[in-house]
N, C-alpha and C positions, 0 to 999 in steps of 0.2 A: 737340743733339749738342754736346759741349764741343769748342772750336776748339783746333787743334794749329798750334803754330809751330815751325819747324824752322830752325835756324840752324848754320852750318858755320864752324868755326875752323880755321886751319892750325896744326900744331904742328910739332915737330922731326921731321925724316925725312919731311916732306911728307905726315905721316898726317892724316887728317881725322875729326874727331869730330862725331857728330850729337847735338845736345841736344834733347830734345822736351819741350815744356811744355802741360800741360793747364789750361785755365782755363773756369770755369763761367760761363755767362752771367749778367748781372746779373738779367734778367727771370725765369729759372728759380728764384733764390733767393728773389725777392719772392713769386712764386707758392706756393712751399713754405711760407714764413712766413704767408702768408694762409690757406693750407690749415689749418695747425696752429691759428692763431687762431679760424677758424670752427668747428673741431671742438671746441675748449675751450668756445666760445659755445654750441654745441649741447648739450655735456654739461651746462654749468651750467644751462642752461633747462630740460633734461630732468629734472635733479635738483630744481630749483625746482618744477615742475609735480607731480613724485611726491611731494615732501614737503608741497607745499600740499594736494595731494588727501588725503593721510593725516591731516593736521591737520584738514582741514575735515571728513572723515568721522569723526574722533575727537569733534568737538563736534556736528556735525549728526546723528549716530547713525542713519544710513539703514540700516545692516546690523543695528543693534541692534533696531529696530522690527520688521524682517522676522524676526530670530531669535526674538524675544520672542513673535510670534505663532506661529511653528512650534513652539515648546516648549509653549505652551498648548495647542495642538491635539494634540501628542504626550501630554500629560499627560491630556487627556480621554480619548484612546484607551485609555490604561493604566488609567484608572480604571473606564472602561466594562468593560473585559475583566475587571478585577478583580472588579466587581460581578457580572458573568455568572458567573464562575467560583464565587463564593461561593453564589449561588443554586442553581447547578448542583450543588455539593457537598451542599447541603441536600436537593435533590430526589433525588439519588443515595442519600443516607443513608435517606430515606424508602422508596425502592424496594428498599434492602437489607433492611429490616425487613418487608417484605410477605410474608405466608405463605399457603400454599394448603392447606386442610384437606380431608382426604379421608376419608370414612367408609363405604367399601363394605362391605355385609353386616356392618354393625356394628363393623368393624376401622377405628380412628382412625388417621390419620397426618397429620404436618404437614410440608410442603415450603416451602423459602425459596430459591427460584431467584434471588432478588435478590442473593444473596451472590457471584454471578460479577461483580458490579460493583465489588467491593472494590479489585481493582487499578486500575480506572479512578478510583474515588474518591481513591485515593493520588495518582494522576497529576494529578487536578483540584486537589487541595490544594497540590501542589507548583507547579503553574500559577498559582494564586492567589498564593502566596508570591512568585513571580517577578514577577507584575504589580504587586504592591505595591512591589517593589524597582525595577521599571522607573519607577513613579510617583514614587518617592524620587529616582531618578536625574534625571528631568525636573526635579524641584524644585531639586536642586543646581545643574543648568545654568542654571536661571533666576538663582539667587543668585549665580552666578560671573559670569553676565552683568551683573547690576545692579553688582557690585563693579567690574568691568572699565570699565563706563561712567561711574563716579564722576569727578566734575570735577577731582579732584586728580590722577588718572591723565592725564586730557587735558591739564592744565596742565603737568605735568612733561614729558609727551611733546612738547607745543609749544616749550617752552624748550630742551630738548635737540635738537629738529630744527633750531631756529633758530641755536643754537650749532654744530651740525655743518655747517650750510649756510654760515655765515659764513666757516668756514676754507676751504670750498671756493670760494666767490666771491673770497676774498682770495688764491687760487693756492696755499694750502698744504694739506697732507694733515692730515686731522682726527686727533687722538689716538686710538690704537687702543681704549683705556678708553672714550672717549665714543662710539666707533662701536658697541662691544659693548653699551653701555649703551643706546643708541637702538634697536638691534635686539631688545634684551630687552624694551623698553617696548612695541615695535610688537607683538611675540609675545604679550605678556600682554593688551595692549588689544584685538587683533582675533582671537585665536586662537579663543575661544569662539563669537562671531558667525560666523566662517567655517566652523568645524567644524558648528555647527548647521545653517546653511544648505545646506552640502554633503551632510550625512547625510539632511536633508528631501528635498532633491533626488533623492537616490538612492532613497529610500523611495518617493517618488511615481512614480519611472520603473519601478522593478523590484519593488516589495513591497506596493504599495497594493492591487492586485486580489487577492492572496493573503490579505491581512488582511481585506478585506471579505467574501470567500467564506466564509472560516474563521470569522469572527464570526457571520455569518448562520446558518451551519450548526450551530454550537454552540447559538445561541438556539433555533433549529428542533428539535434534539435535546432541548434542556431541555423545551420544551413537549411533545413526543412522550412523554417519560418522565414528566411530569406526568399525563398523559391515560391512559398505559398501566397497564392493571391486569388481574390475572389473572381469568377467568371463575368465577363463583361454582359451587361443587361442590355437587352434589345426591346423594342416596342412592338407589339404586334400590329400596329397601324401602319409601320414601315414595311411589313412584309405584305399587307393587304393590297397596297397600290400596284405592284407589278401583276398580282393575279387579276386584280379588276381592269388593269389596263390590257392584259392578255385577253380577258373576256369580252372587252369592248372592241377588239380588232374585227373589222368587217370581213365576211367570208363571201367567196365567189361561188360556193357550191350551191346546187340546185336544192338540195335539202339542207337549206340553211337552218331551218329550226330545229332539226336533230343535232347538228353540229353544235349549235348555241346551247342546246341542253346539255351535251357532253362537255363542253367548256365550262360551264357553270358547275356541274358536278365535280369535275377535276379541280377547278379553282377552290371550290369549298373544302374538298378533301386536303389540298395542300395548305389552306388557311388553318384548318383543325390540327394538322400535324405541326405546323410551324408554331401555333398557339401553344400546344403542349410542350414543344421543345423549349419555347421561351419560358414558360411556367416553370420548367425544371431549371433552367439558368438563373431565373430570378429568385428561386428559392434558396436562401443562404444557409439552409440546414447542413448541407455537406460541408461547408466551409467551416461553420461553427464546430461541427463535429470534429474536424481535423484540429482545430484550434484546442478543443477541450482535451483531445488525445496527447498533443503535444505539452498541453499545460500540466497534466498529470504526471508525464514523465519528467518534465523540467523539475517539478516539486520534489519528487522522490530523489533524484539524483543530486540536486542541490543539498537537499538535507543530509544525505550520505556524505557529501564532501565537508558539510560544516561539522559533522560529527568527527569525521578523520582528522581535520586540522584542529579542532579543539582538543581531541585526544592528544595528538602529537605535540602540540604547542604550549597546552596548559596542563591538561589533567596527569599525563604520564610524568613530564618533568617535575610537577609539583610532588607527586607520590614519591618518586625516586629521590628528590632533594629532602624530603621528610625522612625518608628511611635512612639516608646517610647522616642527617642530623642527629636522629635518635640514636644511631650507632655511636656518633662521636660522644654523645652525652652518656651513654652507657659505659663507654671506656673511661671517661673522666670520672663517672662515679665509682667504677671498679678500682681505679687508681687510688681515689680518696679512701676507700674502705681497706686498701692493703696498707696505706700509709697509717691510718688510725690503729690497725691491728699491729703493726711493727712498733708504733710509739707505745702503745699499751703493753 
């Protein structure tokens, strides 16, 4: 508490005036000075550690090695999906050209149930193009990573960081232009590695299971389409001939009339059974149902893969890059306000 001294003096008319003086203890002023000095030292030490870590990371490249490995893994996934899509496109094209020939009673007809796969084939072609674009995107990220990790950028960043730190250690505010230049260099040097590591982390946390399941399902559907073929059609006329020839064989039995009747009944029964079997084989409904099932499965899993790659190569990197950009602008704006406050 500040000390208070009261003195009384007599004036004209025996009036008394009280004069109050407040004085700050000497020890309190020293403690405040020591506290300010300690805060400045802590601030300088923190800045030294942060800038030292930034320069060290720029030269040692621990983030770059991790980011490059993740880019290569993503590139392999995109290329594998592109290869599966191209093979699936060929398999679907072959299935589209499959024809079922029907000739009951001498009347010929050709069915092409594989044409129901035409919309799926268009989707697969678009999916393969997207996988090609994703592969190119991973390649571009690798090139940007190599450019950002070039030794010239690390050298310029180190010089700018040392110059900025020298101003702070001397107790002076660094020029605003130097602060902006340093922040831009940090953004250029570390934005691609940070975005790559962040997007791969989110992929492994939320998208890897969907990717694996959809990739396996598409490969399984491709194998099923490869082995799926319509049953060969037969004509009832080709079956009736053996039965008729069997019925026309002469018999040596005395009761030739009974045996002929039995042969006719047996042949008629065989012909009816064979006609039912041929009708089932001629019916393309089962084949079309299998195609529809495979089609629905393919569409679902192809869309899942499209979502995964669009998120990993477009949405997530852009969001992370935008966040880093906004952080850089906020730091520049804060440095500008500090500079204006010190000048004012």
